[in-house]
N, C-alpha and C positions, 0 to 999 in steps of 0.2 A: 282867766276870765275876769271881768270887772263889771261892777254895777254901782250906781250912785243913787242916793235918795237925799231927802232933806235932812235926815238925822244921822246917817252913817255911811261909810264907804267900805267896800271889801275889795282887796287886791290879792291875788294868789300867784305865786311864782314857784317854779320847780327847777331844781338842778339835779343832775345825775352824774355820778362818777362810776367807776367800775364796781363800787361796793355800796354806795350810799345814795339814797333819794331823800331830799329835804323839801318840805312844803311849808311855806310861810304865809300866813293869812292875817291881814289887817282887818279888824272889825272896829270901826271908829278909830280910836287911838291906841288900841291894844294889839300887840303883835303876838301871835301864837305860832310856834314852830313845832312841826312834827317831823321826826326823822326816822326813816326805816333803813336799817343796815342789813345788806345781804352779803354774806361772806362769799368770796369766789369759790366755785366748785373746784375740788382737787381730787385726784385719784392716782393710784400707783398701777402701772402697766405690768402684767405678767402673762406667761403662757406662750411667749414668742418662740419660734423655731431656733435651732442652734445657729443657723446662718445669720440671724438677726439678734444674737444674744446681747449685743450692746444696748438694745432697747429694754431688756428685761430689768424690772425694778425701777425704771425712771418714774419720777413723780411729775405729773402734768398739772398745771395750774391754769384756770380760766383767765384769758387775757382781755376778752371783750367779745363783740359780736361782729359778724361780717355783714356785707350789704344784703344778704339774703335773710338776715335775722338769726342765723345760727351762731352759737357760741364757738369760739376757737381757743385752743390751748397750746401752751409751750411747756416743755420739760424744764424743771428747775436746774438740772445738772448738765444739760447739753442743748445744742441747737436742733431740737426735734419738735415737731408740731403735729397737732391733730385738729382737723377742720372738716367742714362739709363743703363739697363742691358740686354744683349743678351739672357741670360738664368739664371733665378734667383736662381736655385738650382744646377747649374753647370752640368746638365745632358746632355747638348749638343742637346737637342731636345725640348727646351722650347719655350715660346713666348717672343719676344722682347718687352720691355716695359719701360716706365718711372716709377720710384718708389719714394715714400716718405717714409723715413726710419729713425729710431733712431740709426741705426748702421752706422758707418763711412765707406764709400766705399773705396776699394783699387783701385786707379786709374791705377795701372799697369796691371790689368787683364780686360778681356772683359766679363767674365761670373761669376755669383755668387760674385758680387763685395763686399758684406758684409761677405763673407766666412763662412756662416752658413749652407751650403749644403741644404738649404730649402728656400721656398718662404714665408718669414715672414716679414711683413712690414705694414705700415699704409694704403697705397693706391697705386694703379697702374693705368696706362693708357697704354693699349696695342697698340703699334705702332712700326714699324721698323724704323721710321723717327728719326734720331738722331740730325737733324738740327733744326727743328721747334718744339718748346715747346709751346703749345697753351695757350693763355692768359685766355681762358675760355673753358672748356671741361668737358665731362662726364667721371669721374674717378670711378673705383671700390674702395670703401673705407670700411674698417672693422669698423662696428659701434656697436660692442658689442656682437651681436648674429649672424650676417650674413654680407655678403658683400652687400653693397647698392650702386646703381648708384647715384653719387653725383656730382653736378656741382661745380667744384673748379675754383676759379679765381686767376690768377697770375697777380696782378695789378702793373703796372709800372707807374701809373699816379699820385700818391699822392705826397704831399710835401716832404715826406721822401726820395723820389727819388733824391733829390738834394745832398744827402750825397756823399762825396768823388768825387764831380764834376760830378755826374751822373744826367744830366739834360734831360728833355723830348726833343725828337726830333719832327719834324713836318711831319714825315712819318708814315703812318699807313699801316700795312699789314693785308690783309683780309684772314680769314680762315673760310671755310664752309664745311659741310659734303655733298657735292653735289652728289658724287658717291653713298653714302649710301642711299640717297633719290631718286635714279634713275633720276637724273637731269643732264644728260651729257651736255646739251646745255649751262649750266652755269658753267661748270667745269673750263673753261678758266679764270674765275674770281679768282679762288683759288690761294692764295699767291701773288696776285698782290700787289704792293706797291704803295700806294696813297700818293702824296705829297701835302701839304697845298699850295694853290695858292693865298689865300687872303680871303676877305669877300665879300658877296653879298650885295645888296642894303639894305637888311633887317638886316645886321650886323652879318650874320651867316657865319662860315667858309665853304669853299668848297675845294675839293680835286680832283686832276687828277692823274690817274695811270701813272707811269713812262714809262711803256712798252706797253701801249695800249691806245686807245681812249675810256676810261671808266672814269666815274666821280661819286663822292659822294657829295651830296649837300642837303640842307634843303629847303623844299618848303612849304609855308604857305597854298597853295591850288594847287595841281598838275593839276586840271582841269580848274583853273581860276574862278571857281564858288563858291559862298557863300555856306557854309555848308560842304565843303570838308575838312576833318581833315588834320591838318598839319602833316608832316612826313619827315623823312630822306629817300633819294632815292639813289639807285645805277643805273646808266643810261649810255647808250652809246652816248647819245646826250649831247653835252656841254651845261651847263646852261648859260642863259643870266644873267650876274651878276647885270645888271641894273634893274632887275625886283624883285618883292617880291612874285609873284604868277606865276604858270605855267612857270617855268624857262626854260623848254625846248621848250616852245611855240608850243606845239602840240594840245592844247585844249583838252587833253586826258591824263589820268593817265596810260601811257604806258612806262614801264621801266623793268629792271631785277628784282628789289626787293625793298621793302619799309618796314619801321617800323614806326607806328603812334606814335607821341609824340609831346608835346608842347615845349620840351626842345631842343632848337636849338644851345646851346652853343658848343656842340661837339657830333658826332655820338656815340651811346652807345658802350662801350667796349665789351659787350656781351649781346645779346638779341635774342628773336624769331622774325625773319623777315618773311615776306610773299614773297616768291620767285616764279617767273614765271617758271613753269616746266611742260613740256608736255601739253601745252595749258590750264593749270589751275594753281592756286596759291597753293603753298605748304608751310606750316609752318616749318621753319628750323632755327636752332641755327647758328648764324653767330657771329664771334668774330673779333674785330679790335684791334690790339695791336701796341703800339709805339715801333719802333726799337731803340736799344741802340745807343747812340751818339758816333760817331767817329770824332776825331779832328786831323788835320794835322798841325804839327809845321813847319814853314817855314824853308827851308834849310839855314844853316849857313856856312860861309867859314872861 
């Protein structure tokens, strides 16, 4: 944008690379530059079937965006790719999906990105969502004889994530298949971002949602009674961080969801949780993934 007056002029220009956005503003004769650096998203793939074992452990790095606006990724160790395709055979009537493929995608098109006029790839995850790539989800993978439902993990938590300045953040985003399990009362939890608040008295981390009064914490005994298994809890009641048991102080195990475990170091990246749905507990896969880190460089004059 530009504007002029008798006393000053302002001109703003922006440039963007795969990782940096810089904005320079002239006010009179003063140049102010503000730079925001966003490190590329990276993750390690695991959980693949034996037939596709060569994919196991590959580290994928964000390469850019396609014509649809979706990010696409390439493995650091091999010519393997992950991308979103509106229609994998270009027939304009297909199913939108994430794809893992040995063919390089053409980022300038929205359909049939590998330009083979057919749906030929390692694995797919059917979804129109180009923004959220689940850290743990059920993919359809070709395992030699047929397509097999396979839980694949896109892990951003390992030490390898420190490459090129990609460090773990303290924000977890929740993903769950609440609609598929006919659990509308918990749908509002989907895609909430939970930020680390600190540790409880037991030394365990606890999190609060940025946009809602919802919490994730570790409770040694949600009822306060001996013999109640330890667990991670998703709850609308804030935990009393000065306690080690019954952190919501209700003397009852009442909350949205829980997963029993003795590991209180961090909530599981992907696991079967017991979720309160329609007055009963439903076993449901929930995933928590760490958001990529964004850093802002202070303006310079």
